[in-house]
Backbone bond lengths (Angstrom), bond angles and torsions (degrees), N, CA, C in turn:
res aa  C-N    CA-C-N  psi(-1)  N-CA   C-N-CA  omega(-1)  CA-C   N-CA-C  phi
1 M - - - 1.473 - - 1.528 109.32 -
2 T 1.324 117.92 132.19 1.458 122.01 -179.20 1.515 109.62 -76.38
3 V 1.367 114.58 168.42 1.449 119.54 177.61 1.515 110.70 -59.29
4 T 1.352 115.91 -43.07 1.436 119.38 -178.85 1.511 112.05 -63.86
5 E 1.359 116.09 -42.16 1.438 121.25 176.63 1.508 113.11 -61.86
6 T 1.350 115.01 -39.86 1.474 119.95 178.30 1.523 110.18 -63.78
7 A 1.318 116.47 -44.94 1.477 120.12 -179.60 1.520 111.64 -63.43
8 T 1.342 115.82 -39.01 1.460 120.54 179.22 1.523 109.96 -65.52
9 A 1.334 116.25 -43.72 1.477 121.21 -179.60 1.525 108.80 -63.68
10 T 1.309 118.01 -42.45 1.458 121.33 178.75 1.486 112.16 -60.82
11 A 1.379 115.42 -46.05 1.460 118.73 179.54 1.496 111.93 -62.81
12 T 1.343 116.12 -38.45 1.459 119.78 179.07 1.511 111.81 -64.69
13 T 1.375 116.06 -42.07 1.441 119.76 179.73 1.506 110.58 -64.48
14 Q 1.316 118.02 -42.20 1.471 121.44 179.16 1.517 110.89 -62.99
15 A 1.357 115.98 -40.80 1.451 119.75 -175.68 1.512 112.96 -67.55
16 T 1.345 116.96 -28.32 1.445 119.49 -177.41 1.518 112.67 -97.62
17 A 1.330 118.58 -3.90 1.445 122.13 177.59 1.527 109.40 -69.33
18 P 1.355 117.80 153.13 1.457 119.94 -177.27 1.501 115.52 -57.23
19 D 1.367 117.78 -29.75 1.453 118.21 -177.37 1.531 113.17 -86.08
20 R 1.319 117.78 0.69 1.457 117.77 179.25 1.508 110.93 -87.84
21 V 1.285 114.94 67.70 1.463 123.23 177.49 1.527 107.70 -113.74
22 L 1.294 116.20 171.96 1.455 119.85 -179.85 1.532 110.18 -61.19
23 N 1.303 115.87 143.97 1.457 122.67 177.42 1.510 111.66 -54.04
24 A 1.338 116.96 143.14 1.461 121.97 179.19 1.511 113.76 -57.78
25 Q 1.351 116.79 -22.88 1.456 122.01 179.80 1.512 113.15 -89.41
26 T 1.319 118.01 9.90 1.458 121.73 177.09 1.508 111.20 -61.12
27 G 1.312 118.14 142.25 1.476 121.79 179.90 1.529 109.25 -143.49
28 M 1.305 115.41 -177.92 1.436 122.07 178.52 1.508 111.49 -108.40
29 D 1.335 115.53 155.36 1.459 121.30 -178.58 1.505 109.10 -125.38
30 A 1.336 117.25 -172.58 1.464 121.77 -174.36 1.540 111.35 -59.52
31 V 1.329 116.05 131.29 1.471 120.88 176.97 1.513 107.51 -82.01
32 T 1.324 115.79 150.80 1.467 121.39 178.12 1.510 109.31 -109.46
33 L 1.343 116.31 129.93 1.470 122.65 174.66 1.519 109.57 -120.68
34 R 1.304 115.79 133.71 1.469 121.86 169.87 1.529 107.58 -87.21
35 V 1.341 115.45 126.45 1.442 119.82 -171.85 1.542 110.92 -125.50
36 G 1.313 115.71 150.80 1.455 120.26 179.16 1.503 113.76 -86.30
37 D 1.316 117.37 -33.23 1.489 122.84 -179.05 1.523 106.61 -125.13
38 L 1.309 116.07 96.67 1.457 121.15 -174.95 1.531 112.00 -63.48
39 D 1.320 116.70 -42.79 1.462 118.41 -179.07 1.509 112.83 -65.49
40 L 1.364 115.66 -41.75 1.462 118.59 177.77 1.521 111.93 -62.10
41 M 1.333 115.22 -46.86 1.437 119.11 -177.26 1.511 112.59 -68.99
42 S 1.304 116.94 -39.17 1.438 120.25 177.30 1.511 112.14 -63.07
43 S 1.319 116.25 -44.37 1.475 119.72 178.70 1.510 110.77 -66.46
44 Y 1.330 117.83 -33.54 1.454 119.55 179.52 1.551 110.29 -66.08
45 Y 1.311 117.97 -48.64 1.438 120.27 -179.02 1.542 111.96 -67.59
46 T 1.324 115.63 -28.64 1.459 120.13 175.71 1.512 110.71 -71.24
47 D 1.324 117.29 -48.86 1.461 121.52 -174.94 1.540 111.72 -77.81
48 A 1.315 117.93 -46.35 1.468 120.93 -171.51 1.553 111.60 -80.18
49 L 1.321 116.26 -35.58 1.478 119.42 -174.74 1.531 112.25 -110.29
50 A 1.305 117.22 1.91 1.463 122.81 178.73 1.537 111.92 57.72
51 L 1.347 115.86 37.81 1.477 120.69 171.01 1.507 108.88 -89.19
52 Q 1.307 114.98 159.05 1.459 121.14 179.86 1.529 109.66 -121.59
53 P 1.352 118.34 139.51 1.453 119.35 173.06 1.519 111.95 -62.23
54 L 1.326 117.75 127.03 1.463 122.15 -177.41 1.531 112.23 -102.12
55 E 1.312 117.05 -38.06 1.470 119.79 -176.47 1.535 109.49 -165.23
56 E 1.302 115.68 156.33 1.467 121.06 179.34 1.493 110.21 -143.84
57 R 1.350 116.65 141.79 1.457 121.61 175.76 1.519 110.06 -142.89
58 S 1.332 115.59 149.06 1.449 120.92 173.18 1.541 107.08 -99.77
59 R 1.339 115.17 135.77 1.446 121.62 175.61 1.525 107.58 -131.04
60 G 1.347 113.87 95.98 1.456 118.10 -173.29 1.510 109.41 65.60
61 A 1.343 116.90 -127.62 1.456 121.48 -179.97 1.538 111.81 -83.58
62 E 1.327 117.63 -8.48 1.449 120.75 -176.09 1.510 111.38 -93.42
63 V 1.317 115.73 146.00 1.477 122.10 171.18 1.507 107.90 -114.18
64 H 1.315 116.41 126.31 1.471 122.92 179.69 1.525 108.67 -108.39
65 R 1.307 115.69 127.16 1.506 121.17 -179.90 1.486 109.29 -128.78
66 V 1.335 117.59 128.27 1.468 123.45 179.73 1.527 108.88 -106.57
67 L 1.333 115.33 132.47 1.456 122.33 177.40 1.524 109.97 -123.82
68 G 1.320 116.39 152.13 1.444 119.71 179.46 1.514 111.37 -170.79
69 R 1.298 114.75 -167.67 1.454 121.55 172.94 1.533 109.48 -118.51
70 G 1.315 116.46 132.71 1.456 120.26 -174.23 1.515 108.60 59.39
71 A 1.337 115.60 -128.67 1.480 119.95 179.16 1.508 110.83 -99.87
72 T 1.323 119.59 10.29 1.444 122.84 -176.68 1.505 112.14 -95.76
73 P 1.343 119.04 109.98 1.468 119.79 175.95 1.520 110.17 -67.55
74 M 1.325 116.83 137.21 1.456 121.17 -179.04 1.507 113.10 -123.15
75 V 1.285 118.90 -26.42 1.449 122.15 177.43 1.513 110.55 -151.42
76 R 1.319 117.13 138.77 1.469 122.59 172.80 1.528 106.48 -113.44
77 L 1.307 115.55 125.60 1.460 121.84 177.58 1.520 108.94 -104.73
78 I 1.322 116.91 128.88 1.457 122.38 178.38 1.533 107.70 -114.42
79 S 1.336 116.86 119.44 1.421 122.02 -179.57 1.535 109.31 -75.62
80 T 1.341 114.83 111.33 1.491 121.81 177.85 1.533 108.04 -136.85
81 P 1.312 116.33 68.72 1.484 119.38 -172.14 1.514 115.79 -65.16
82 G 1.315 118.55 -14.01 1.459 120.98 -178.49 1.530 114.25 -81.93
83 L 1.310 117.97 -5.61 1.447 121.12 -176.69 1.525 112.22 -86.76
84 P 1.361 119.06 149.69 1.456 120.22 174.99 1.524 110.17 -66.37
85 G 1.363 114.95 161.32 1.451 120.54 -177.09 1.511 112.77 -71.72
86 V 1.342 114.66 172.75 1.459 122.66 179.47 1.527 110.12 -62.04
87 D 1.344 116.06 130.31 1.461 122.21 176.43 1.520 106.77 -102.56
88 P 1.336 118.84 111.14 1.477 120.30 -174.04 1.533 113.53 -65.29
89 R 1.347 117.40 -9.67 1.473 119.29 -178.45 1.510 112.98 -98.05
90 Q 1.344 117.81 -9.05 1.444 118.26 -177.15 1.524 110.10 -93.61
91 A 1.309 116.28 164.89 1.452 121.48 177.88 1.536 108.36 -64.14
92 G 1.314 117.20 151.95 1.439 121.45 -179.20 1.523 111.38 149.08
93 L 1.306 116.36 -133.90 1.443 121.42 -174.33 1.530 111.92 -90.93
94 F 1.347 116.87 128.60 1.449 120.86 165.06 1.518 109.59 -91.46
95 H 1.295 117.36 -49.51 1.479 120.16 166.56 1.535 110.56 -163.96
96 T 1.341 114.32 155.12 1.437 121.74 165.24 1.505 108.66 -95.17
97 A 1.328 117.87 130.75 1.445 123.01 -174.93 1.540 110.21 -106.14
98 F 1.302 115.38 114.45 1.468 122.25 179.30 1.522 110.06 -96.17
99 L 1.318 116.07 121.94 1.461 123.25 -172.88 1.545 110.06 -99.49
100 F 1.331 115.45 134.71 1.464 122.58 177.20 1.513 111.39 -117.81
101 D 1.324 115.75 156.21 1.464 120.05 -170.18 1.529 113.58 -71.92
102 D 1.318 117.01 -31.88 1.453 118.01 -176.45 1.527 111.14 -150.97
103 A 1.315 115.09 173.36 1.483 120.48 -176.12 1.530 113.10 -63.88
104 P 1.349 120.37 -41.26 1.464 118.23 177.45 1.512 115.00 -61.06
105 A 1.355 116.45 -41.19 1.476 118.78 178.20 1.525 110.24 -66.18
106 L 1.326 118.17 -38.63 1.465 120.32 176.75 1.526 109.92 -64.84
107 A 1.318 117.92 -47.47 1.459 121.28 -176.94 1.533 111.28 -60.69
108 A 1.313 117.40 -41.43 1.467 120.90 -179.59 1.522 110.58 -65.54
109 T 1.311 116.72 -37.35 1.465 120.26 178.21 1.539 110.88 -69.97
110 V 1.317 116.38 -42.38 1.461 122.01 177.26 1.517 110.52 -59.57
111 L 1.341 116.82 -41.17 1.455 121.04 179.53 1.544 110.04 -59.66
112 R 1.347 115.43 -46.74 1.463 119.29 179.95 1.526 111.78 -62.53
113 A 1.342 116.03 -42.64 1.448 119.39 -179.88 1.543 111.05 -64.50
114 A 1.325 115.49 -40.48 1.491 121.08 179.93 1.521 111.67 -66.11
115 Q 1.314 116.34 -33.85 1.477 120.20 -177.18 1.548 112.61 -81.14
116 D 1.316 117.15 -14.52 1.462 117.94 179.59 1.563 108.23 -81.15
117 P 1.323 116.08 123.02 1.487 119.19 -175.94 1.524 113.22 -65.40
118 R 1.345 118.71 -13.49 1.451 121.18 -179.33 1.531 110.95 -86.78
119 S 1.315 117.42 -10.09 1.489 120.82 176.72 1.506 110.81 -76.27
120 R 1.335 114.40 148.00 1.460 120.73 167.50 1.551 106.83 -117.62
121 F 1.336 115.57 112.11 1.450 118.71 -179.48 1.535 109.16 -73.75
122 A 1.344 116.35 130.60 1.468 119.63 -174.40 1.543 111.40 -115.91
123 G 1.355 118.33 4.11 1.435 117.95 174.70 1.530 112.60 127.00
124 S 1.337 116.17 175.77 1.436 121.43 -179.93 1.548 107.13 -146.95
125 S 1.325 116.42 150.00 1.482 120.14 -174.53 1.495 112.52 -149.33
126 D 1.275 115.73 146.08 1.454 124.61 166.27 1.507 106.16 -95.11
127 H 1.343 116.90 113.58 1.485 121.81 -176.58 1.528 111.01 -99.50
128 L 1.322 119.05 13.41 1.462 125.71 -178.90 1.540 109.93 73.73
129 V 1.315 119.57 -44.88 1.451 121.64 177.45 1.540 112.38 -92.56
130 S 1.343 116.30 -13.42 1.446 121.75 -177.38 1.497 110.42 -157.95
131 E 1.333 114.83 167.79 1.479 121.72 171.90 1.516 107.16 -122.60
132 A 1.346 116.70 133.36 1.441 120.81 -166.78 1.507 112.81 -140.29
133 F 1.327 113.67 150.34 1.473 122.75 176.63 1.524 108.70 -130.83
134 Y 1.332 115.87 139.81 1.446 119.81 -172.43 1.515 113.37 -120.13
135 F 1.288 115.86 138.46 1.476 123.73 178.42 1.520 108.45 -137.33
136 T 1.323 113.93 166.03 1.484 122.06 171.64 1.508 108.35 -122.86
137 D 1.315 117.74 132.98 1.477 119.94 -177.31 1.559 108.53 -80.77
138 P 1.325 117.47 175.43 1.465 120.03 -173.73 1.515 115.16 -62.97
139 E 1.335 118.33 -18.24 1.451 119.37 179.72 1.540 112.81 -107.62
140 G 1.324 115.92 12.67 1.449 119.80 172.81 1.503 116.93 92.56
141 N 1.322 117.44 12.79 1.486 121.79 177.61 1.535 109.14 -86.58
142 G 1.330 116.41 131.19 1.435 119.25 177.90 1.508 112.90 -76.00
143 I 1.334 115.36 146.13 1.469 123.41 -179.63 1.533 107.71 -132.22
144 E 1.335 115.67 135.35 1.432 121.33 168.88 1.512 107.99 -118.83
145 L 1.323 116.65 133.08 1.471 124.06 172.94 1.504 106.58 -112.71
146 Y 1.345 118.44 124.97 1.461 118.76 -173.56 1.497 113.17 -151.04
147 T 1.300 115.04 166.42 1.465 124.19 169.43 1.528 108.24 -135.80
148 D 1.317 116.24 148.03 1.463 122.57 -177.91 1.496 111.58 -88.65
149 R 1.338 115.52 146.11 1.431 120.81 164.44 1.524 107.09 -77.95
150 D 1.309 115.34 154.91 1.458 120.48 177.84 1.529 109.01 -58.18
151 R 1.311 117.42 142.56 1.500 120.11 -177.34 1.518 112.01 -62.49
152 S 1.326 118.41 -23.16 1.466 119.56 177.34 1.507 112.51 -64.81
153 E 1.356 117.72 -17.55 1.446 122.34 -179.51 1.523 113.19 -93.28
154 W 1.348 117.21 -10.28 1.451 119.74 179.30 1.515 110.75 -69.59
155 Q 1.318 116.31 144.30 1.445 121.62 -179.09 1.518 110.99 -117.16
156 Y 1.342 116.46 151.52 1.438 122.61 -179.65 1.514 109.32 -129.89
157 A 1.346 116.40 148.64 1.453 122.30 176.04 1.542 107.59 -140.64
158 N 1.333 115.19 124.35 1.477 120.36 -177.37 1.520 112.91 53.01
159 G 1.347 114.80 37.21 1.464 120.16 177.32 1.495 115.53 81.22
160 E 1.357 118.30 1.03 1.442 120.22 -178.61 1.527 109.86 -112.47
161 L 1.341 114.54 135.83 1.458 120.59 176.29 1.508 111.01 -60.44
162 Q 1.311 116.93 137.73 1.452 120.92 -179.00 1.557 110.03 -94.20
163 M 1.323 115.08 114.66 1.454 122.05 174.36 1.529 108.81 -124.49
164 S 1.303 115.35 154.67 1.459 118.83 -179.57 1.544 107.67 -150.83
165 T 1.316 114.98 179.77 1.457 122.49 177.58 1.522 106.36 -128.69
166 L 1.347 115.80 86.92 1.458 121.49 -176.85 1.516 110.85 -103.08
167 F 1.297 116.33 156.03 1.472 120.63 -179.65 1.528 111.12 -61.90
168 L 1.317 114.97 133.44 1.465 121.30 174.23 1.523 107.30 -131.56
169 D 1.327 115.89 114.10 1.470 121.95 -176.83 1.526 109.37 -71.97
170 P 1.324 118.25 112.33 1.490 119.76 -175.22 1.532 111.05 -66.06
171 N 1.306 118.93 -39.04 1.463 118.71 -177.70 1.504 111.51 -69.08
172 A 1.342 116.73 -39.91 1.482 119.38 177.96 1.507 109.36 -65.57
173 Y 1.321 118.30 -38.68 1.470 121.22 179.06 1.504 111.73 -60.55
174 L 1.351 115.93 -46.29 1.445 118.99 -178.78 1.529 111.39 -66.43
175 Q 1.327 117.11 -41.29 1.473 120.20 178.89 1.498 111.24 -60.98
176 R 1.351 115.60 -35.56 1.466 119.65 -176.29 1.521 112.97 -76.83
177 H 1.330 116.75 -31.93 1.460 118.42 -169.59 1.544 115.63 -114.51
178 L 1.297 117.80 -11.28 1.468 117.98 -178.75 1.502 110.71 -77.19
179 D 1.327 114.99 140.19 1.451 121.80 167.25 1.496 108.88 -140.48
180 Q 1.315 118.62 149.92 1.437 121.85 -170.34 1.505 112.86 -62.80
181 N 1.326 117.61 -35.68 1.462 119.78 -179.76 1.536 111.40 -61.34
182 T 1.361 115.05 -43.10 1.460 118.63 178.83 1.534 111.17 -67.86
183 V 1.308 117.02 -39.05 1.491 120.51 177.54 1.529 109.35 -58.87
184 D 1.330 115.19 -45.42 1.523 119.16 -176.20 1.514 110.55 -69.51
185 A 1.336 118.36 -29.79 1.480 120.39 -173.76 1.529 112.27 -111.73
186 V 1.341 116.84 21.50 1.458 119.49 -172.24 1.540 112.86 -59.45
187 A 1.285 117.93 -35.31 1.495 121.41 -178.71 1.519 111.44 -64.55
188 S 1.341 117.34 -21.45 1.479 119.25 -178.88 1.502 111.71 -93.33
189 K 1.334 117.80 -4.71 1.473 121.45 179.14 1.548 109.96 -79.02
190 A 1.338 115.04 136.43 1.472 118.87 -175.03 1.520 111.36 -62.64
191 G 1.289 115.26 147.27 1.477 122.92 172.74 1.500 108.84 -152.06
192 K 1.328 115.82 162.73 1.471 121.11 177.96 1.520 108.31 -163.71
193 V 1.319 115.52 168.28 1.484 119.50 170.84 1.512 107.46 -75.14
194 G 1.343 116.87 120.64 1.455 120.78 178.84 1.509 112.96 -91.45
195 H 1.355 114.99 -40.77 1.447 119.23 175.11 1.513 110.13 -158.25
196 V 1.313 115.38 168.71 1.481 121.59 176.11 1.501 107.02 -127.54
197 H 1.332 115.46 130.84 1.454 122.09 -179.32 1.536 107.70 -108.50
198 L 1.302 116.41 124.27 1.477 122.72 -171.72 1.529 110.94 -110.20
199 Q 1.314 114.20 151.74 1.458 122.40 165.57 1.522 107.68 -96.44
200 V 1.341 116.01 132.42 1.481 121.53 -178.73 1.505 109.17 -134.03
201 G 1.325 114.84 169.23 1.469 120.83 -179.05 1.476 113.25 -80.39
202 D 1.306 117.50 -35.36 1.491 119.80 174.02 1.521 109.09 -156.66
203 V 1.322 114.72 149.31 1.479 120.24 -173.01 1.522 112.13 -72.48
204 A 1.315 118.39 -37.08 1.495 120.08 -179.97 1.488 111.84 -59.93
205 T 1.331 118.77 -44.95 1.444 122.77 179.81 1.524 109.84 -66.33
206 A 1.324 117.96 -37.91 1.472 122.13 176.12 1.506 110.89 -62.71
207 R 1.334 116.58 -40.80 1.482 119.59 -179.72 1.527 109.14 -65.45
208 A 1.317 118.39 -40.65 1.463 121.19 -179.99 1.515 110.94 -60.50
209 F 1.340 117.06 -35.58 1.478 119.08 -177.77 1.511 111.09 -84.34
210 Y 1.342 117.78 -55.90 1.461 120.79 -169.90 1.552 113.52 -78.12
211 V 1.320 116.71 -29.07 1.458 119.51 179.24 1.539 109.63 -97.12
212 D 1.315 118.90 -59.22 1.429 120.54 -174.21 1.555 113.60 -68.97
213 A 1.307 117.56 -39.69 1.443 119.91 -177.23 1.544 113.17 -91.65
214 L 1.315 116.90 -52.13 1.489 117.51 -179.54 1.529 110.66 -70.63
215 G 1.332 118.24 -37.68 1.450 119.41 176.72 1.517 115.18 108.25
216 F 1.336 119.26 11.62 1.452 120.55 170.02 1.560 108.68 -68.42
217 E 1.289 115.63 157.57 1.467 121.46 175.64 1.539 110.80 -108.68
218 T 1.290 115.63 135.51 1.473 120.89 178.81 1.509 110.42 -61.90
219 T 1.319 118.15 130.19 1.446 121.61 175.51 1.538 111.79 -109.97
220 V 1.340 117.72 -37.81 1.454 122.39 177.00 1.521 107.68 -136.49
221 A 1.355 115.94 118.64 1.444 120.24 178.12 1.523 112.71 -117.63
222 S 1.357 116.81 -4.02 1.446 119.73 -173.31 1.532 114.14 -95.86
223 Y 1.338 116.08 -3.44 1.464 119.96 179.73 1.534 108.43 -72.51
224 P 1.321 119.54 128.39 1.451 119.36 -174.57 1.523 114.06 -58.71
225 G 1.334 115.16 125.73 1.471 121.37 174.22 1.514 114.74 72.93
226 A 1.335 117.96 18.47 1.461 119.12 -175.22 1.556 109.90 -150.28
227 L 1.303 114.24 160.69 1.466 122.03 176.90 1.535 106.69 -139.03
228 F 1.330 117.09 135.99 1.432 124.12 178.98 1.535 108.83 -117.36
229 A 1.330 117.48 134.59 1.445 119.86 -176.59 1.542 109.64 -145.19
230 A 1.332 115.01 154.95 1.477 119.48 -174.00 1.499 109.53 -159.04
231 A 1.324 115.75 172.93 1.462 123.99 169.01 1.518 107.81 -114.20
232 G 1.329 116.43 150.45 1.447 122.07 172.75 1.510 115.19 68.28
233 G 1.324 119.28 18.96 1.452 120.34 177.74 1.507 114.77 83.26
234 Y 1.328 118.04 6.38 1.474 119.53 176.35 1.530 109.62 -66.52
235 H 1.324 118.33 159.62 1.478 118.06 -178.76 1.493 112.31 -65.94
236 H 1.335 120.43 -42.81 1.450 121.79 165.67 1.550 110.62 -171.47
237 H 1.309 112.64 137.38 1.467 121.18 168.97 1.515 110.84 -95.07
238 V 1.326 115.53 -30.58 1.478 121.74 174.65 1.533 108.76 -133.51
239 A 1.299 114.39 146.06 1.465 120.15 171.26 1.523 106.77 -134.35
240 M 1.315 116.31 151.22 1.466 122.30 -177.31 1.500 107.33 -135.94
241 N 1.327 116.80 130.25 1.464 119.41 177.59 1.522 112.00 -136.86
242 V 1.349 115.49 161.61 1.460 121.77 178.65 1.552 110.15 -117.63
243 W 1.310 118.19 18.56 1.460 122.13 -173.45 1.518 111.72 -58.68
244 N 1.305 118.76 -37.88 1.463 122.74 179.73 1.558 111.52 -111.18
245 S 1.316 117.86 -15.89 1.427 121.29 -164.25 1.533 115.47 -124.79
246 A 1.309 116.57 19.30 1.479 120.04 -178.94 1.520 111.19 -53.56
247 G 1.334 116.70 127.79 1.458 120.51 179.20 1.506 115.14 85.07
248 A 1.319 117.25 -1.84 1.476 119.56 -178.07 1.499 111.56 -62.16
249 G 1.305 115.76 142.45 1.450 120.75 176.13 1.527 110.94 -98.17
250 P 1.328 119.23 -163.24 1.440 122.06 179.29 1.511 111.97 -53.13
251 R 1.317 117.20 143.35 1.448 122.09 -177.87 1.547 111.84 -67.94
252 A 1.294 115.41 140.81 1.461 120.65 167.31 1.530 107.49 -79.73
253 A 1.335 114.92 154.23 1.476 117.85 177.43 1.532 109.05 -63.59
254 S 1.324 116.32 127.57 1.446 121.00 -176.33 1.516 109.47 -160.53
255 L 1.336 115.72 171.58 1.425 121.07 170.24 1.534 108.58 -66.16
256 G 1.330 115.95 164.67 1.459 120.65 178.93 1.506 110.64 114.01
257 L 1.338 115.89 -147.88 1.457 122.50 -170.76 1.536 111.01 -60.32
258 G 1.306 114.63 129.20 1.493 120.46 178.84 1.535 111.75 -111.01
259 D 1.330 117.05 -31.00 1.466 120.05 -175.65 1.508 110.17 -164.51
260 V 1.327 115.91 137.16 1.462 123.81 171.55 1.522 107.13 -103.46
261 A 1.324 118.24 119.29 1.470 122.76 -173.20 1.505 110.22 -108.45
262 I 1.363 114.85 129.68 1.452 123.15 -176.62 1.539 106.24 -128.00
263 T 1.340 119.14 143.55 1.449 121.27 177.04 1.527 108.91 -117.81
264 V 1.332 115.30 143.14 1.460 122.70 175.11 1.543 108.28 -126.89
265 P 1.344 118.42 153.32 1.456 119.86 -170.62 1.509 115.67 -65.49
266 G 1.365 118.55 -40.53 1.482 116.91 -170.19 1.511 112.57 -143.17
267 R 1.364 113.40 169.91 1.451 119.51 -179.44 1.514 111.81 -62.46
268 D 1.325 119.64 -29.80 1.449 119.13 177.71 1.496 112.30 -64.02
269 D 1.364 117.62 -29.16 1.443 120.66 175.82 1.544 111.21 -67.43
270 L 1.345 115.64 -38.19 1.474 119.73 176.33 1.539 109.54 -68.43
271 D 1.293 116.61 -36.81 1.494 118.55 178.61 1.530 110.43 -63.38
272 A 1.331 117.04 -42.97 1.459 120.56 -179.97 1.540 109.76 -64.74
273 L 1.310 116.57 -39.19 1.450 120.91 177.15 1.533 110.57 -63.02
274 A 1.356 115.98 -45.32 1.441 120.80 178.93 1.508 110.82 -59.28
275 A 1.328 119.38 -37.79 1.461 122.49 178.78 1.496 110.70 -68.44
276 R 1.314 117.98 -40.99 1.461 119.32 177.64 1.524 112.57 -62.64
277 L 1.331 114.92 -43.97 1.466 119.96 -179.53 1.528 110.61 -66.08
278 T 1.350 117.41 -41.24 1.446 121.18 177.93 1.482 111.28 -62.05
279 H 1.320 117.11 -45.69 1.489 121.26 178.48 1.514 111.63 -56.51
280 R 1.320 117.12 -36.49 1.455 120.34 -179.04 1.511 113.87 -92.36
281 K 1.330 114.79 7.42 1.482 121.28 177.45 1.548 111.55 58.39
282 I 1.318 115.12 39.34 1.448 121.14 175.94 1.515 108.83 -100.53
283 Q 1.304 118.77 121.10 1.463 123.43 -176.36 1.555 108.59 -69.14
284 F 1.333 114.84 146.02 1.461 120.23 176.98 1.526 109.52 -156.76
285 A 1.304 116.12 163.08 1.471 122.20 174.99 1.512 108.88 -113.64
286 D 1.324 115.91 142.29 1.483 121.69 -176.25 1.521 107.81 -134.83
287 D 1.344 116.59 115.56 1.463 119.93 -179.34 1.501 112.48 -103.84
288 G 1.323 117.84 10.16 1.451 122.87 -179.39 1.526 113.70 99.91
289 R 1.352 116.81 -36.07 1.447 120.61 178.47 1.537 111.25 -109.01
290 S 1.313 118.13 -12.62 1.457 119.34 -178.17 1.516 110.31 -155.04
291 I 1.321 114.27 152.56 1.472 122.09 172.96 1.517 107.16 -116.95
292 V 1.287 114.53 131.04 1.489 122.93 -179.61 1.542 107.85 -112.92
293 V 1.297 116.14 126.97 1.464 122.02 -178.56 1.524 107.11 -140.67
294 V 1.333 115.57 157.88 1.466 121.16 -179.14 1.514 109.07 -116.97
295 D 1.345 116.65 132.30 1.457 118.92 -177.46 1.549 111.24 -77.62
296 P 1.319 120.56 174.97 1.463 121.70 -174.11 1.533 114.31 -61.62
297 W 1.343 117.88 -11.39 1.473 121.04 -179.21 1.519 111.75 -110.29
298 G 1.335 117.06 10.57 1.445 120.22 177.32 1.510 116.54 85.91
299 T 1.341 116.62 12.59 1.478 120.27 176.05 1.507 109.67 -85.21
300 Q 1.325 116.66 126.53 1.503 119.74 179.00 1.507 110.54 -77.48
301 V 1.323 114.99 136.69 1.471 122.81 176.23 1.506 107.96 -124.15
302 T 1.329 118.43 126.38 1.418 125.06 177.36 1.507 111.16 -113.79
303 V 1.330 116.39 122.06 1.461 122.27 179.46 1.533 106.84 -112.09
304 S 1.346 116.13 115.78 1.468 120.89 -169.68 1.517 111.84 -125.26
305 L 1.322 116.58 164.00 1.442 121.98 168.24 1.517 107.93 -72.28
306 P 1.359 117.38 153.40 1.450 119.83 -179.20 1.495 111.94 -71.45
307 G 1.333 114.83 170.17 1.467 121.67 176.63 1.479 112.93 81.48
308 A 1.338 117.89 18.52 1.461 120.17 177.01 1.549 108.45 -62.34
309 N 1.309 116.48 130.26 1.444 118.10 174.50 1.526 110.06 -87.12
310 V 1.329 114.47 178.32 1.435 118.79 -176.66 1.512 111.80 -60.36
311 E 1.306 116.26 -33.45 1.472 120.80 178.84 1.511 110.39 -60.66
312 E 1.332 117.79 -44.45 1.476 120.82 179.75 1.496 110.65 -66.98
313 V 1.351 117.87 -37.76 1.480 119.55 178.07 1.514 107.88 -63.19
314 L 1.300 118.27 -42.83 1.460 121.24 -178.99 1.508 113.41 -63.75
315 A 1.360 115.53 -28.50 1.456 120.90 -175.02 1.535 112.98 -82.44
316 R 1.315 118.54 -8.71 1.457 121.24 -174.94 1.542 109.03 -67.74
């Protein structure tokens, strides 16, 4: 066996060993949406979610605009008006979940979203590990606004995290947690992408890609028609369901989800990911700071080193 062959075999063995999962410090980054009306969508995310435009670039006929809170990018909008609209039955985005630090910051954001006439309220739930409110944006993209319960409150049974969908009264929640100072300063309250929930054609194929290849660990597998997975013991960084999209094949070009962005702490994490993908004969691109791969339904996933500035987000 040559040196090169030995190194390849070693990398393959490491990548398939039980401990070759995503680093516990893995997180999510700004989600990318392809939009038909950039001004409408930008004003919606600015007004309803209290995000601020951070940077904009033109790339050929496309305009890319990044919005966020403070210096944290949370969504990139790409103007592609020639594409057909979001098809709720095809694989792609179920919702982007924006995470807030505490209940007052969440409540103030929910209030803004509820007051915007372009929002469609889709419900609210107590998930045991979190409290969440759901909306749909003007072009049909799902949105979750949520805050986590402290991990000390999470419960497990037979090694599986316990999550549920319990009634959460939105009006009572707002009355309990809103205060005028937070309402007035909501745009300055921290927020980030906490997880991304995807529509897929089947759960087993999704598990093979997002768990076995990317390296997330399954947290909840017993929820009907869905799989939840995460790094570092979080409740989920990604979720995959077939509730609307069972049997869906590769995505047609359309508006909606353009990229799922994940961050890992170091280059060794990218190397381990590259080894896992190579072992499974999954094609990917590696520019040194990020690996770009496409899931079985044509959704692009970018795994990057942390600290990406707005320029790097725009370049994805």
